[in-house]
C-alpha positions as a LaTeX table, in Angstrom:
\begin{tabular}{lrrr}
\hline
Residue & $x$ (\AA) & $y$ (\AA) & $z$ (\AA) \\
\hline
Met1 & 101.79 & 100.71 & 87.75 \\
Tyr2 & 103.26 & 97.46 & 89.06 \\
Lys3 & 100.50 & 95.40 & 87.45 \\
Arg4 & 102.02 & 96.30 & 84.10 \\
Gln5 & 105.37 & 94.93 & 85.31 \\
Gly6 & 103.91 & 91.60 & 86.42 \\
Val7 & 103.80 & 92.21 & 90.18 \\
Glu8 & 100.16 & 93.10 & 90.76 \\
Gly9 & 99.37 & 93.91 & 94.37 \\
Phe10 & 102.89 & 95.06 & 95.19 \\
Val11 & 102.92 & 98.01 & 97.60 \\
Thr12 & 105.99 & 100.07 & 98.36 \\
Ile13 & 106.67 & 102.98 & 100.69 \\
Thr14 & 109.78 & 105.16 & 100.46 \\
Gly15 & 111.07 & 108.46 & 101.74 \\
Gly16 & 109.54 & 110.47 & 104.52 \\
Lys17 & 110.82 & 112.23 & 107.59 \\
Ala18 & 110.55 & 111.17 & 111.21 \\
Thr19 & 107.53 & 113.44 & 111.63 \\
Thr20 & 105.61 & 111.84 & 108.76 \\
Leu21 & 106.61 & 108.16 & 108.95 \\
Arg22 & 103.75 & 107.10 & 111.19 \\
Gly23 & 101.18 & 108.69 & 108.90 \\
Met24 & 102.82 & 107.07 & 105.89 \\
Ala25 & 102.74 & 103.69 & 107.63 \\
Glu26 & 99.05 & 104.13 & 108.46 \\
Thr27 & 98.19 & 104.94 & 104.87 \\
Thr28 & 100.26 & 102.01 & 103.60 \\
Ala29 & 98.61 & 99.60 & 106.04 \\
Asn30 & 95.18 & 100.78 & 104.92 \\
Val31 & 96.12 & 100.31 & 101.24 \\
Val32 & 97.40 & 96.77 & 101.90 \\
Cys33 & 94.28 & 95.85 & 103.86 \\
Ala34 & 92.08 & 97.20 & 101.07 \\
Lys35 & 94.00 & 95.13 & 98.49 \\
Leu36 & 93.48 & 92.04 & 100.68 \\
Gly37 & 89.78 & 92.78 & 101.02 \\
Met38 & 90.02 & 93.58 & 104.72 \\
Glu39 & 88.03 & 96.46 & 106.17 \\
Lys40 & 89.97 & 96.89 & 109.41 \\
Pro41 & 91.68 & 100.29 & 109.61 \\
Cys42 & 95.21 & 100.74 & 110.90 \\
Gln43 & 95.33 & 101.20 & 114.68 \\
Thr44 & 98.66 & 102.98 & 115.00 \\
Arg45 & 96.97 & 106.08 & 116.45 \\
Asp46 & 95.87 & 104.04 & 119.45 \\
Phe47 & 99.40 & 103.17 & 120.60 \\
Val48 & 101.84 & 105.50 & 122.31 \\
Leu49 & 105.39 & 105.15 & 121.04 \\
Leu50 & 108.47 & 105.68 & 123.15 \\
Pro51 & 110.66 & 108.68 & 122.29 \\
His52 & 113.91 & 107.99 & 120.48 \\
Thr53 & 115.85 & 108.65 & 123.71 \\
Ala54 & 114.32 & 105.53 & 125.28 \\
Tyr55 & 116.50 & 103.38 & 123.03 \\
Tyr56 & 119.82 & 104.82 & 124.19 \\
Val57 & 121.54 & 103.79 & 127.40 \\
\hline
\end{tabular}
């Protein structure tokens, strides 16, 4: 779609809920890596994230 508009290779991610953002980010990272010719999959599943309460004092 973006190739037609002169920005080939452009990747965008929008929307999502807190429960789906990590999955969306993983898919986006994999798409970007594929476009760059890299075969390394996203590793977000391997890292534990802090809960939102950890950022409030």
